[in-house]
C-alpha positions as CSV (number, residue, x, y, z in Angstrom):
1,M,10.1,5.0,10.1
2,C,9.5,8.6,10.8
3,G,7.3,11.6,10.2
4,V,8.2,14.5,7.8
5,A,6.5,17.9,8.0
6,G,7.2,21.4,6.9
7,I,6.1,24.8,5.6
8,F,7.5,26.9,2.7
9,S,6.3,30.4,2.7
10,E,6.7,33.9,1.2
11,K,6.4,35.2,4.7
12,Y,8.9,34.9,7.6
13,L,8.3,31.8,9.7
14,S,9.2,31.0,13.3
15,L,10.8,27.7,14.4
16,D,7.8,26.7,16.5
17,S,5.3,27.1,13.6
18,V,5.9,23.5,12.6
19,D,5.3,22.1,16.1
20,P,1.5,21.3,15.7
21,M,2.4,19.3,12.5
22,V,5.2,17.3,14.2
23,N,3.0,16.6,17.2
24,T,0.3,14.9,15.0
25,L,3.0,12.6,13.6
26,A,4.3,11.3,16.9
27,H,2.9,7.8,16.2
28,R,5.2,7.6,13.2
29,G,8.2,8.6,15.3
30,P,7.8,8.4,19.0
31,N,11.6,8.3,19.9
32,D,12.7,11.8,19.0
33,S,11.6,15.0,17.3
34,G,13.4,18.0,15.8
35,K,12.9,21.1,13.7
36,F,14.9,23.5,11.5
37,L,14.5,27.1,10.3
38,S,16.2,28.2,7.1
39,N,18.6,31.1,6.9
40,N,16.0,33.2,5.0
41,K,13.3,32.2,7.5
42,K,11.1,31.1,4.6
43,L,11.2,27.4,5.3
44,V,10.7,25.4,8.4
45,L,11.3,21.6,8.6
46,G,10.0,19.2,11.3
47,H,10.7,15.6,12.1
48,S,9.4,12.8,14.4
49,R,11.8,9.9,14.6
50,L,11.3,6.1,15.0
51,S,14.9,5.0,15.8
52,I,15.9,1.9,13.8
53,I,19.5,2.3,12.7
54,D,22.0,4.2,15.0
55,L,19.7,4.8,18.0
56,S,22.0,7.6,19.3
57,K,21.6,11.3,19.0
58,N,23.8,11.1,15.8
59,G,20.6,10.1,14.0
60,H,18.7,13.2,15.0
61,Q,16.7,15.0,12.3
62,P,16.4,17.3,10.5
63,M,20.0,16.7,9.6
64,L,22.5,19.0,7.9
65,S,25.0,17.9,5.3
66,H,28.7,18.4,6.2
67,S,28.9,21.7,4.4
68,S,25.5,22.8,5.7
69,R,24.3,23.4,2.1
70,Y,21.5,20.8,2.4
71,I,19.2,19.8,5.3
72,I,16.9,16.8,5.2
73,S,13.8,15.5,7.0
74,Y,13.6,11.9,5.9
75,N,11.3,8.9,6.4
76,G,12.4,5.5,5.5
77,E,15.4,3.1,5.2
78,I,18.2,3.1,2.7
79,Y,19.2,-0.6,2.6
80,N,22.5,0.0,0.6
81,F,23.7,2.9,2.7
82,K,26.9,1.1,3.7
83,H,27.8,0.7,0.0
84,L,26.9,4.4,-0.6
85,K,29.1,5.4,2.3
86,K,32.1,3.7,0.8
87,E,31.4,5.4,-2.5
88,L,31.3,8.7,-0.7
89,Q,34.6,8.0,1.0
90,R,36.2,7.1,-2.4
91,F,34.9,10.4,-3.8
92,N,36.2,12.4,-0.8
93,S,38.7,10.6,1.4
94,N,38.5,13.5,3.9
95,I,34.9,13.1,4.6
96,K,34.2,12.2,8.3
97,F,30.9,10.8,9.6
98,N,29.5,11.7,13.0
99,G,27.5,8.5,13.3
100,N,26.2,5.3,11.6
101,S,22.8,6.4,10.3
102,D,21.6,6.0,6.8
103,T,20.3,9.6,7.0
104,E,23.8,11.1,7.3
105,V,24.9,9.0,4.2
106,L,21.8,10.1,2.2
107,V,22.1,13.8,2.7
108,N,25.9,13.8,2.0
109,Y,25.5,11.6,-1.0
110,I,23.0,14.1,-2.4
111,E,25.5,16.9,-1.7
112,A,28.3,15.0,-3.5
113,F,26.5,13.6,-6.5
114,G,23.2,15.6,-6.9
115,I,19.6,14.6,-6.5
116,K,19.1,12.6,-9.8
117,K,22.1,10.3,-9.4
118,S,21.4,9.8,-5.7
119,L,17.8,8.8,-6.3
120,N,19.0,6.3,-9.0
121,D,21.7,4.9,-6.8
122,I,19.5,4.4,-3.7
123,K,18.0,1.1,-2.8
124,G,15.3,1.6,-0.2
125,M,11.9,2.9,0.8
126,F,11.7,6.6,1.6
127,S,10.1,10.0,1.3
128,F,12.0,13.1,2.2
129,A,12.0,16.9,2.2
130,L,15.3,18.4,1.2
131,W,16.2,22.1,1.5
132,D,19.0,23.6,-0.6
133,N,20.3,26.6,1.4
134,K,22.4,27.8,-1.6
135,E,19.6,27.8,-4.2
136,E,16.8,28.3,-1.7
137,E,15.0,25.4,-3.3
138,L,12.8,22.7,-1.7
139,I,12.8,19.1,-3.1
140,L,10.2,16.5,-2.2
141,A,10.9,12.9,-3.2
142,R,9.5,9.4,-2.9
143,D,10.8,5.9,-3.4
144,I,10.2,3.9,-6.7
145,A,7.1,2.1,-5.6
146,G,5.6,4.7,-3.2
147,E,6.1,2.7,0.0
148,K,6.4,5.9,2.1
149,P,3.8,8.7,1.8
150,L,4.3,12.4,1.2
151,Y,1.6,15.1,0.7
152,Y,1.9,18.7,-0.3
153,G,-0.5,21.5,-0.9
154,Y,-1.0,25.2,-1.3
155,I,-3.2,27.0,1.3
156,N,-3.3,30.7,2.1
157,G,0.0,31.5,0.3
158,N,1.9,28.7,2.1
159,L,3.1,25.4,0.8
160,Y,2.6,22.7,3.4
161,F,4.0,19.2,3.2
162,A,3.9,16.2,5.5
163,S,3.8,12.4,5.7
164,E,0.1,12.4,6.6
165,L,-2.7,14.8,5.8
166,K,-3.7,15.2,9.4
167,A,-0.4,17.2,9.9
168,I,-1.5,19.7,7.3
169,K,-5.0,19.8,8.7
170,E,-3.6,20.7,12.1
171,K,-2.3,24.0,10.6
172,E,-5.2,24.7,8.3
173,K,-8.5,23.6,9.8
174,N,-10.9,24.6,6.9
175,L,-9.7,22.4,4.1
176,A,-12.3,21.8,1.4
177,I,-13.3,18.3,0.4
178,N,-12.5,17.3,-3.2
179,H,-15.7,15.9,-4.6
180,D,-13.9,14.3,-7.5
181,A,-11.7,12.4,-5.0
182,V,-14.9,11.1,-3.3
183,R,-15.8,9.3,-6.6
184,L,-12.3,8.1,-7.1
185,M,-12.3,6.6,-3.6
186,L,-15.6,4.8,-4.1
187,K,-14.3,3.5,-7.4
188,Y,-10.9,2.3,-6.3
189,N,-11.6,1.9,-2.5
190,C,-8.7,4.4,-2.1
191,I,-7.8,7.8,-3.5
192,P,-5.2,7.3,-6.3
193,S,-2.1,9.4,-6.7
194,P,-1.6,12.3,-7.2
195,Y,-5.0,13.3,-5.7
196,S,-6.1,13.6,-2.1
197,I,-9.4,14.0,-0.3
198,Y,-8.8,17.7,0.0
199,K,-8.8,20.3,-2.8
200,D,-5.3,21.7,-3.7
201,I,-3.5,19.0,-1.8
202,Y,-1.6,16.2,-3.7
203,K,0.5,13.2,-3.2
204,V,4.1,13.1,-4.6
205,D,4.0,10.3,-7.2
206,P,6.1,7.2,-6.7
207,A,9.5,7.3,-8.4
208,S,9.3,11.1,-8.7
209,F,10.6,14.2,-7.1
210,C,9.3,17.8,-7.1
211,R,11.3,21.0,-7.2
212,F,9.8,24.1,-5.6
213,K,11.6,27.3,-6.3
214,S,8.7,29.3,-4.7
215,P,5.8,28.4,-2.4
216,S,3.4,30.1,-4.8
217,L,4.5,28.3,-8.0
218,K,3.7,24.8,-9.2
219,P,6.6,22.4,-8.9
220,K,8.8,21.0,-11.6
221,I,8.0,17.2,-11.4
222,E,10.6,14.7,-12.7
223,R,10.3,10.9,-12.8
224,Y,13.5,9.1,-12.1
225,F,12.7,5.4,-12.4
226,S,10.6,3.1,-14.6
227,P,10.9,-0.7,-14.7
228,E,13.2,-2.0,-17.5
229,I,10.9,-4.2,-19.5
230,K,13.4,-6.5,-21.4
231,F,12.3,-10.1,-21.7
232,G,15.1,-12.5,-21.6
233,D,15.5,-16.0,-23.1
234,N,17.2,-17.8,-20.3
235,S,16.2,-21.3,-19.1
236,K,13.7,-21.8,-16.2
237,E,16.6,-22.9,-14.0
238,E,18.6,-19.8,-14.8
239,Y,15.7,-17.6,-13.9
240,L,15.1,-19.6,-10.7
241,N,18.8,-19.3,-9.7
242,R,18.9,-15.6,-10.4
243,F,15.6,-15.0,-8.5
244,E,16.9,-16.9,-5.5
245,E,20.1,-14.9,-5.5
246,L,18.2,-11.5,-5.7
247,L,15.6,-12.4,-3.1
248,D,18.2,-13.8,-0.7
249,N,20.2,-10.6,-1.1
250,S,17.2,-8.3,-0.7
251,V,15.9,-10.0,2.5
252,R,19.4,-10.1,4.0
253,S,19.9,-6.3,3.3
254,Q,16.5,-5.5,4.8
255,M,17.2,-7.4,8.0
256,V,19.8,-4.8,9.0
257,S,18.4,-3.2,12.2
258,D,19.5,-2.1,15.6
259,V,16.1,-3.1,17.0
260,P,14.2,-6.4,17.1
261,I,12.9,-7.6,13.7
262,G,10.3,-10.2,12.5
263,S,8.0,-11.2,9.7
264,F,4.3,-11.3,8.9
265,L,3.4,-14.9,7.9
266,S,-0.2,-15.2,6.6
267,G,0.2,-18.7,5.3
268,G,0.3,-17.6,1.7
269,V,3.1,-18.0,-0.9
270,D,4.6,-14.5,-0.7
271,S,4.9,-14.1,3.1
272,S,6.2,-17.7,3.4
273,I,9.1,-17.2,1.0
274,I,10.1,-14.0,2.7
275,S,10.0,-15.7,6.1
276,Y,12.0,-18.6,4.7
277,F,14.8,-16.4,3.6
278,M,14.7,-14.4,6.8
279,Q,15.2,-17.7,8.8
280,K,17.9,-18.8,6.4
281,N,19.8,-15.6,7.2
282,S,19.3,-15.7,10.9
283,N,21.3,-17.7,13.5
284,K,18.3,-18.1,15.7
285,P,14.5,-18.6,15.2
286,I,13.0,-15.4,13.8
287,N,9.6,-14.1,15.1
288,T,6.7,-14.6,12.7
289,F,3.1,-13.3,13.2
290,S,-0.3,-14.3,11.9
291,I,-3.9,-13.5,12.5
292,G,-6.8,-16.0,12.8
293,F,-10.6,-16.1,12.7
294,K,-13.1,-18.5,14.1
295,E,-14.9,-18.8,10.7
296,N,-13.2,-21.7,9.0
297,S,-13.4,-20.4,5.4
298,Y,-11.5,-17.3,6.4
299,N,-9.0,-18.8,8.8
300,E,-5.5,-19.1,7.5
301,A,-3.8,-19.3,10.9
302,P,-3.5,-23.1,11.0
303,F,-1.7,-23.1,7.6
304,A,0.6,-20.4,8.7
305,K,1.5,-22.4,11.9
306,K,2.4,-25.5,9.8
307,I,4.6,-23.4,7.5
308,A,6.3,-21.8,10.5
309,E,7.0,-25.2,11.9
310,A,8.5,-26.3,8.5
311,I,10.7,-23.2,8.3
312,G,11.6,-23.3,12.0
313,T,10.4,-19.8,13.2
314,N,9.3,-18.7,16.6
315,H,5.6,-18.3,15.6
316,H,2.9,-16.1,17.2
317,E,-0.8,-16.2,16.4
318,L,-3.7,-14.0,17.4
319,Y,-7.3,-14.7,16.9
320,I,-9.6,-11.7,16.3
321,D,-13.1,-11.9,17.8
322,D,-16.2,-9.8,17.3
323,E,-15.4,-7.5,20.2
324,D,-12.1,-6.6,18.7
325,M,-13.9,-5.6,15.5
326,R,-16.4,-3.5,17.3
327,D,-13.6,-1.6,19.2
328,F,-11.5,-1.1,16.1
329,I,-14.2,0.3,13.8
330,H,-14.0,3.7,15.6
331,K,-10.2,3.9,15.2
332,I,-10.1,3.6,11.4
333,P,-10.7,7.3,10.6
334,D,-7.7,8.2,12.9
335,I,-5.4,5.6,11.3
336,Y,-6.2,6.5,7.6
337,C,-5.8,10.3,7.1
338,E,-8.1,10.1,4.1
339,P,-11.0,7.8,3.3
340,F,-9.7,4.2,2.6
341,S,-11.8,1.1,2.4
342,D,-9.8,-2.0,1.5
343,S,-11.3,-4.3,4.2
344,S,-8.0,-6.1,4.8
345,Q,-7.0,-2.9,6.6
346,I,-8.6,-4.7,9.6
347,P,-6.3,-7.7,9.9
348,T,-3.3,-5.6,8.8
349,Y,-3.8,-3.3,11.8
350,F,-4.2,-6.3,14.2
351,V,-1.2,-8.2,13.0
352,S,0.8,-4.9,13.2
353,K,-0.3,-4.2,16.7
354,F,0.4,-7.8,17.7
355,A,3.9,-7.8,16.1
356,K,4.8,-4.5,17.8
357,Q,4.6,-6.3,21.2
358,S,7.7,-8.3,20.2
359,V,9.5,-6.4,17.4
360,T,9.9,-2.9,16.0
361,V,10.5,-4.0,12.3
362,A,8.5,-6.5,10.3
363,L,9.1,-7.8,6.7
364,T,6.1,-8.4,4.5
365,G,5.3,-10.3,1.3
366,D,3.6,-7.4,-0.5
367,A,4.2,-6.9,-4.2
368,G,4.6,-10.6,-5.1
369,D,1.2,-10.7,-6.8
370,E,1.8,-7.5,-8.9
371,L,5.3,-8.4,-10.0
372,F,5.0,-12.2,-10.6
373,G,1.3,-12.6,-11.7
374,G,-0.5,-13.7,-8.6
375,Y,-4.1,-12.5,-9.2
376,N,-6.7,-14.8,-10.7
377,R,-7.6,-12.0,-13.1
378,Y,-4.3,-12.5,-14.9
379,L,-4.9,-16.2,-15.2
380,F,-8.4,-15.7,-16.6
381,A,-7.3,-13.1,-19.1
382,K,-4.4,-15.2,-20.3
383,K,-6.4,-18.4,-20.7
384,Y,-9.9,-17.3,-21.7
385,W,-9.8,-13.7,-23.0
386,K,-9.4,-14.7,-26.7
387,Q,-12.1,-17.4,-26.4
388,I,-14.5,-14.8,-24.8
389,Q,-13.9,-12.5,-27.7
390,I,-14.6,-15.2,-30.2
391,S,-17.9,-16.2,-28.5
392,P,-20.9,-14.2,-29.7
393,N,-21.4,-11.2,-27.4
394,M,-25.1,-12.1,-26.9
395,I,-24.0,-15.5,-25.3
396,N,-21.5,-13.8,-23.0
397,K,-24.1,-11.2,-21.9
398,S,-26.7,-13.9,-21.3
399,I,-24.4,-15.9,-19.1
400,S,-23.3,-12.7,-17.3
401,N,-26.9,-11.6,-16.7
402,F,-27.9,-15.0,-15.4
403,L,-25.1,-15.3,-12.9
404,L,-25.7,-11.7,-11.7
405,S,-29.4,-12.4,-11.3
406,V,-28.5,-14.9,-8.5
407,S,-27.4,-13.2,-5.3
408,S,-23.9,-14.0,-4.2
409,N,-25.0,-15.5,-1.0
410,N,-27.3,-18.0,-2.8
411,I,-24.4,-18.9,-5.1
412,E,-22.3,-19.5,-2.0
413,K,-25.0,-21.8,-0.5
414,I,-25.2,-23.9,-3.6
415,S,-21.4,-24.0,-4.0
416,K,-20.8,-25.1,-0.4
417,K,-22.7,-28.3,-1.1
418,I,-20.7,-28.9,-4.3
419,F,-17.4,-28.2,-2.6
420,K,-18.4,-30.5,0.3
421,I,-19.1,-33.4,-2.1
422,L,-15.7,-32.7,-3.8
423,D,-14.1,-32.7,-0.3
424,K,-12.6,-29.3,-1.1
425,R,-12.4,-26.1,1.0
426,I,-14.6,-23.4,-0.5
427,P,-12.7,-20.2,-1.2
428,S,-13.6,-17.2,0.9
429,D,-16.3,-14.9,-0.6
430,F,-16.8,-17.4,-3.4
431,G,-20.1,-15.8,-4.4
432,G,-18.5,-12.4,-4.8
433,K,-15.8,-14.0,-7.0
434,V,-18.4,-15.6,-9.2
435,H,-20.1,-12.2,-9.6
436,K,-16.8,-10.6,-10.6
437,F,-16.3,-13.3,-13.2
438,A,-19.9,-12.7,-14.5
439,K,-19.2,-9.0,-14.9
440,S,-15.9,-9.8,-16.7
441,L,-17.8,-11.7,-19.3
442,A,-19.5,-8.5,-20.4
443,A,-16.2,-6.7,-21.0
444,Q,-15.4,-5.6,-24.6
445,T,-11.7,-4.7,-24.1
446,L,-8.9,-5.7,-21.8
447,N,-9.1,-2.1,-20.4
448,Q,-12.7,-2.8,-19.4
449,Y,-11.9,-6.2,-18.1
450,H,-9.2,-4.8,-15.9
451,D,-11.4,-2.0,-14.7
452,I,-14.2,-4.4,-13.7
453,N,-11.8,-6.5,-11.7
454,T,-10.1,-3.6,-9.8
455,T,-12.9,-1.3,-9.0
456,H,-16.2,-1.1,-7.0
457,W,-18.6,1.8,-7.7
458,N,-18.4,3.0,-11.3
459,E,-17.7,6.8,-11.3
460,N,-21.1,7.4,-12.9
461,A,-23.1,4.7,-11.0
462,N,-26.8,5.3,-10.4
463,I,-26.0,6.3,-6.8
464,Y,-24.7,9.7,-7.9
465,H,-26.9,12.7,-8.4
466,D,-24.8,13.9,-11.3
467,K,-24.0,11.0,-13.8
468,N,-21.8,13.0,-16.2
469,F,-18.5,12.9,-14.2
470,Q,-15.3,13.1,-16.2
471,M,-12.5,11.0,-14.7
472,P,-9.3,12.9,-14.0
473,E,-6.2,11.4,-15.6
474,L,-4.3,8.9,-13.5
475,Y,-0.9,7.5,-14.1
476,R,-2.4,4.0,-14.2
477,D,-4.6,5.1,-17.1
478,R,-2.0,6.6,-19.3
479,N,-1.1,3.4,-21.1
480,E,-3.6,1.3,-23.0
481,I,-3.9,-2.3,-21.7
482,N,-3.3,-4.5,-24.7
483,N,-2.0,-7.6,-23.0
484,V,-1.8,-9.3,-19.5
485,E,1.7,-7.8,-18.9
486,D,0.2,-4.4,-19.2
487,M,-2.3,-5.3,-16.5
488,L,0.5,-6.2,-14.1
489,L,2.2,-2.9,-14.9
490,A,-1.0,-1.0,-14.3
491,D,-1.5,-2.8,-10.9
492,F,2.1,-2.0,-9.9
493,Y,1.5,1.7,-10.4
494,G,-2.1,1.7,-9.3
495,Y,-3.4,-1.0,-6.9
496,L,-0.1,-1.8,-5.3
497,H,0.9,1.8,-4.6
498,D,-2.5,3.4,-3.9
499,D,-4.1,0.5,-2.0
500,N,-1.7,-2.2,-0.7
501,L,1.2,-0.1,0.3
502,C,-1.0,2.7,1.7
503,K,-2.9,0.1,3.8
504,V,0.2,-1.4,5.3
505,D,2.0,1.9,6.0
506,R,-0.9,3.6,7.8
507,A,-1.8,0.5,9.8
508,S,1.7,-0.3,10.9
509,M,2.8,3.2,11.6
510,S,-0.3,3.8,13.7
511,V,1.4,1.4,16.3
512,S,5.0,2.7,15.5
513,L,5.9,-0.5,13.7
514,E,8.2,-0.3,10.6
515,T,7.4,-2.6,7.7
516,R,9.7,-3.5,4.9
517,V,9.0,-5.1,1.5
518,P,11.8,-7.2,0.1
519,F,10.0,-7.8,-3.3
520,L,10.3,-4.0,-4.0
521,D,14.1,-4.1,-4.2
522,K,15.0,-2.3,-7.4
523,D,16.9,-5.3,-8.8
524,I,13.9,-7.6,-8.2
525,I,11.5,-5.2,-9.9
526,N,13.7,-5.0,-13.0
527,F,14.1,-8.8,-12.9
528,A,10.4,-9.3,-12.7
529,Y,9.9,-7.3,-15.9
530,S,12.6,-9.4,-17.6
531,V,10.8,-12.8,-16.9
532,P,8.8,-14.2,-19.8
533,F,5.1,-14.2,-19.0
534,D,4.9,-18.0,-19.3
535,L,7.0,-18.2,-16.2
536,K,4.6,-16.1,-14.3
537,I,1.3,-17.7,-15.5
538,N,1.9,-21.3,-16.5
539,S,-1.1,-23.5,-17.4
540,N,-3.4,-23.1,-14.4
541,E,-0.7,-21.8,-12.0
542,T,-0.3,-18.2,-11.0
543,K,3.1,-16.9,-9.7
544,F,4.7,-20.0,-11.3
545,L,8.3,-18.9,-10.9
546,L,7.8,-17.7,-7.4
547,K,6.1,-20.9,-6.4
548,E,8.8,-23.0,-8.0
549,L,11.4,-21.3,-5.9
550,L,9.3,-21.7,-2.7
551,F,8.6,-25.4,-3.3
552,K,12.3,-26.0,-3.5
553,K,12.5,-24.8,0.1
554,V,9.1,-25.6,1.7
555,P,6.9,-28.7,1.0
556,R,4.3,-28.0,-1.7
557,N,1.5,-29.7,0.1
558,L,1.4,-27.0,2.7
559,F,0.1,-24.6,0.0
560,E,-2.5,-26.8,-1.8
561,R,-5.6,-24.8,-1.1
562,P,-7.4,-21.8,-2.7
563,K,-5.8,-18.4,-2.6
564,A,-7.4,-16.4,0.2
565,G,-5.5,-13.2,0.5
566,F,-6.2,-11.3,3.7
567,A,-9.9,-12.0,3.6
568,I,-12.1,-11.4,6.6
569,P,-15.7,-12.4,7.6
570,I,-17.0,-8.9,6.9
571,H,-20.5,-10.0,5.9
572,K,-21.1,-11.5,9.3
573,W,-19.7,-8.5,11.1
574,M,-21.7,-6.0,9.1
575,R,-25.0,-7.9,9.6
576,H,-24.6,-8.5,13.3
577,D,-21.7,-7.0,15.3
578,I,-21.6,-3.5,13.8
579,S,-25.1,-3.2,12.3
580,D,-26.2,-0.6,14.8
581,W,-23.2,1.5,14.0
582,I,-23.9,1.2,10.3
583,E,-27.5,2.3,10.8
584,H,-26.1,5.3,12.7
585,I,-23.5,6.2,10.1
586,L,-26.0,6.0,7.2
587,D,-28.4,8.4,9.0
588,L,-25.9,11.1,9.6
589,N,-26.2,14.4,7.6
590,L,-22.8,14.7,5.9
591,E,-21.3,16.5,3.0
592,D,-21.3,13.5,0.6
593,E,-25.1,13.8,0.3
594,E,-24.3,16.6,-2.2
595,I,-22.8,13.9,-4.4
596,I,-24.6,10.6,-3.4
597,D,-28.3,9.7,-3.3
598,Y,-28.6,8.0,0.1
599,K,-32.1,6.7,-0.6
600,K,-30.4,4.3,-3.1
601,I,-27.6,3.4,-0.6
602,K,-30.2,2.6,2.1
603,N,-32.0,0.3,-0.4
604,V,-28.7,-1.5,-1.0
605,W,-28.2,-1.8,2.8
606,N,-31.7,-3.2,3.3
607,E,-31.0,-5.8,0.6
608,F,-27.8,-6.7,2.3
609,K,-29.6,-7.1,5.7
610,N,-32.0,-9.5,4.0
611,G,-29.2,-11.7,2.9
612,N,-27.8,-10.3,-0.4
613,N,-24.0,-10.1,-0.3
614,S,-23.6,-8.7,-3.8
615,Y,-22.8,-5.2,-2.7
616,T,-20.8,-6.0,0.5
617,Y,-17.6,-4.2,-0.5
618,Q,-19.4,-1.3,-2.1
619,L,-21.2,-0.8,1.2
620,W,-17.9,-0.9,3.0
621,D,-16.6,1.9,0.7
622,I,-19.6,4.0,1.7
623,L,-19.2,3.3,5.4
624,M,-15.5,4.1,5.4
625,L,-16.2,7.4,3.6
626,R,-19.0,8.4,6.0
627,S,-17.1,7.4,9.1
628,W,-14.1,9.5,8.0
629,L,-16.3,12.5,7.1
630,A,-18.0,12.2,10.5
631,K,-14.7,12.2,12.3
632,Q,-13.7,15.4,10.4
633,N,-16.8,17.1,11.5
634,Q,-15.9,16.4,15.1
635,S,-12.4,17.8,14.9
């Protein structure tokens, strides 16, 4: 992984004008750095490098194409670069390569075949800035799922762009907070693309590239990829065999590295199948890493350990204690360059930091849920949505109101006794899940149902001074959700990109660890959208096809427990270990008070302290927003 930075201006620039930006991205690329000034002195590119493939100086960036027409500052990995290199040599037998890096292949492939064909031929994760010396044009591009970040914005006549917002902030200190983005963040627990926390600064959308002919003109934005939704009629065995072939190929291609490589192993289905195929393609035990907690209902480490034993990996586990949490809470605003509040950011950071002690690259199981139907909301919508619509609305509302009238912690107390009698392990945050179910009962459409299950504070909740906010258009909202398959597509372009991939990228890159996501191979994405939905959700089984493949390789009984995700004992930490910090954060005088009524927030906090868990994650949203704002005031 690496850091990309640059400035495009109507004025003449100097080579060292990009230095402050590059310096802030050193954690993304601690091994090397470089910069480039265009012939017309209107563009300067910077780069910080984390060396993964071709560790020599031949991988130094920014890198010129062979004719010097193009220069690139690139963050990511092109997994099929060896194939593309052969295509280049067929196209021009005289072409000579200076080294073995994927960067050299990428910039010369673009020179030979153009940006559109190149982006469609690439298999990988990336964001890059490309300067065309001939046309004096800047291109910014991102991979098909948005694994790697890239921001751009117009300030004082300059166009700035970088892998992280903090690099832009280093050049322009007085950036204005986007109040619309605050509401978006509190709704989605992240700021969805293309918006950012700052006015006039945006994210490049996934599967898109932007052409800038001038630093003062808006870019021409083109989308180059959308999943091919073509349902097939093959047998289950044919789908299984094809899935195994694709996943095996993807994992093997993503294991190419000149530095040590391992895998996150949470004990769940997705990370387990990735770890299995890694081990299958390795001639020695691979390194796997998991995180544990002392609280039994949140601790997946023992399950991960048993799976590692079954697969045959060299397994490492780390238990997080209360002191770890107290230390980490102050680091979050530095790790996430804009407010971000998915609480699984905490174990993600610790497993990344832990893995970095042994490896430089780690494969993850992200995207399995969004592609193959892993969330319980899909199961519920498929099985019960029609019945809910048939039921009288008054009955649904009555059930919903009754369940919501019981605090989530009281639901949990009662449920623990029931689960104990049944000799079952209670799912983590069971009370919160029941409340989410209760809210779902009141939904009138699948759009509403999906919104309830993927959001926290409504954009016009009673905590806001102004309750007439108009939501800006998001890519995830452009298509009506008419069926469960539409929900998966909305989550692929929304929750996966804006939340999950952002979480993993920022946490892992803060410790200079590269993460790779085999499920996001282009062929697997297209395959997932060809699989009939009955092979994703089958009876009461989510991720049916994926599990069928896994259970051919690893004993099924190792996974017979409730889905946990990356859950943490956040209720306990908030009430005890970091309660003093929370009191301090809520008392600060910050800009969000122009938007939010903090008397109401403090009422929610007092209810939480008295045992009501119903607004735990909404409170976490507020805390992450405030801690980030407080950090900005200090800088």
